[in-house]
N, C-alpha and C positions, 0 to 999 in steps of 0.2 A: 503493499500499498504507499510503500515513503521509506526514506531512509530512516532509522529510530535510531542513532547512531557511526556520529562520524570523527576519524581519525586523518588530523592533518599533522603536513611535515616534522610541522617540531614537535609532536608528539602530545600536541590535547584531545581530549577527547568530549563531544560537544554533542550531551543526547538528547531528542528529537521527544517533548512529554514525562511524564509522570519517572520515575527508576525507581524499581524492588529489589531488595537482595530477602530477596526468602520468602518471598512475598507474592502476591501479585500487585504494583502499587495501588493509592489512592489518594497522594498528595506526592508533591518533589521528589520528597526522597525517603524512602519509605522503606524501614529493616524491621524485620525478626522472625523468632528463632525462639525454637521451642522452650530454652534454658537463656542462661545469658547473654543481653547484648554488648560486645565489645568494642569501640574505633578508638584505633590510636594514632593520635596525633603526635610521630615525633621529630624531634629538628638531632643531629645533629653535628650542630656549634654550642658549645661551651653558654652557657649565659643567655642564654636565647630567649625567645616570647613565642612561648604559641598559643594563638589567642582563636577565639570562633566571633567574628563581627558581626552585629549584626544591623542589617543599614535600614534607610528608608527613599527612595532612592534618590538614588545612593551617597545619604551622610547616612555616616556609619553612628547612630542612635546610643548601644549598649557592646558591651567587648568583657566577654569573660574567657577570663586564661591562663594563661599560668605565668609568672614575670620568674626569668629564668637569672637574674642580675637578685632578685632581692629575695630568691625561697619561698616566691609563693604562690597563691590564686588571686588575681586582683576577678574583685564584677564590678564594674560600670558605667554610671547611661556615658553614652559620648563614648572619645578613644581611649584608646589603651595607656594613663600618664598612670606611672606609680605613685602612693599617694593620694588615688582621685577614687575618690569610693570603698568600697569595702573591702578590705586586703586578709588571708588568711595565712600565717607563713608553717612554717613547715613543722614549730613544736604547737601549732592550733590557735595561738595565739586570733585575736584578730585588735585589726586597725583598721578603724573607721576618720578617714580622713592621714592618713600614710601609710607606711609602707615599711614602719620596724617597730611595729606592736611593743611594749615590752612589756605586760600584762596581759593575763588573759582577753582582757574589753582594753582598747586603749581609742580613745576620743582623743583628737587632730583641728582645731579648726581658730587660724582668725576675729573666728564670730562667734563668739560664748559657745562652746562648745555643753553641751546638753544630754542632760537623763531625763525625760517627764517618765511618771508610772501615775496613766490613771485607770481608780475605778467608773467604769462608765451607771454601778446603777443608784451610784451617792451624787457620782463629780467627786469623790475627792482625788484630788491631784498634790505627789510629789514630784520636785522636779530640786535638782544637782545638780548646777553648774557650775565655770569660771568666766567674768569678765574682768577684762583689763587687771590687778593687785590684788582682785575676789575672790574669795571664793562660796559659795552660797549652800543651800539646805536648808529646806523644806516646805512646807505646804503650799500655792498657789490658787485654794480656793478656803470657803471659808469649812472649815476643818483643824482640828488640832494636831503638831503632830508630836507621838508617840516615842516613846527612846523605849526597846525591852532589850531583857538581857537574859538567856535562857528560858526562851517562850513569854517571860512575869513583860509589864509592863514596869519601869522601876521611874520612867518623869515623864509628863504633858506638859505640853505647854498653845495654850489655847487659841483660839482667833482671835481673841482680844487682848495674847503677851501675857497674861496669868504663869508662871510658871512652877506647876504641883511636884511636890516629889514623895510619894506614899497616899496621893490622890488622883482620888481623876475624877477628881471635878475643884481644881481649883477658885480661890477669888479671895486673892490677893498676890503683887504683881508677886512674892513668893510664897508655897504656902505648902511647907513642910507638915508631913502624919509620920511618927516616933521619935523617936531618940532623937539628935544634934548633936555637932561637935563642931567648935567654929575655934 
């Protein structure tokens, strides 16, 4: 009915239509097997990158790849740039905004890196971030900040700013329930 495969003098193969490996294809590239499906991409050059680029109209929109220079997996929107996106190094440390994570999770950016945790049931929101020369930890909703040790509440700061030690309902700027020593 026509030519499905063309090989040119430069050793490039061109397929007309969908390509199926182990199956009749229903999409551009369809790979099936009854056990594990593995696709190997191998560079024979040390410190080189191996990437998959996702494009729209010739513009790179996302990249997944192995950064051979920094030894880790990169997932980015846009092009393949170390420190741009999510980076997982060979020791399973995750960096967002860095290709050199020093902890299990490292966030770096010039504009207030932070972590937001929100319970959508009541809207309680915890935010931890650094900005300029200060670091912040607190609630960013009308909820108290509670510090626990050994699964037991020890300190409570109400949304009004009252601090309670040994009490869950402090009524003064500092409300201590129990013996104190100053």
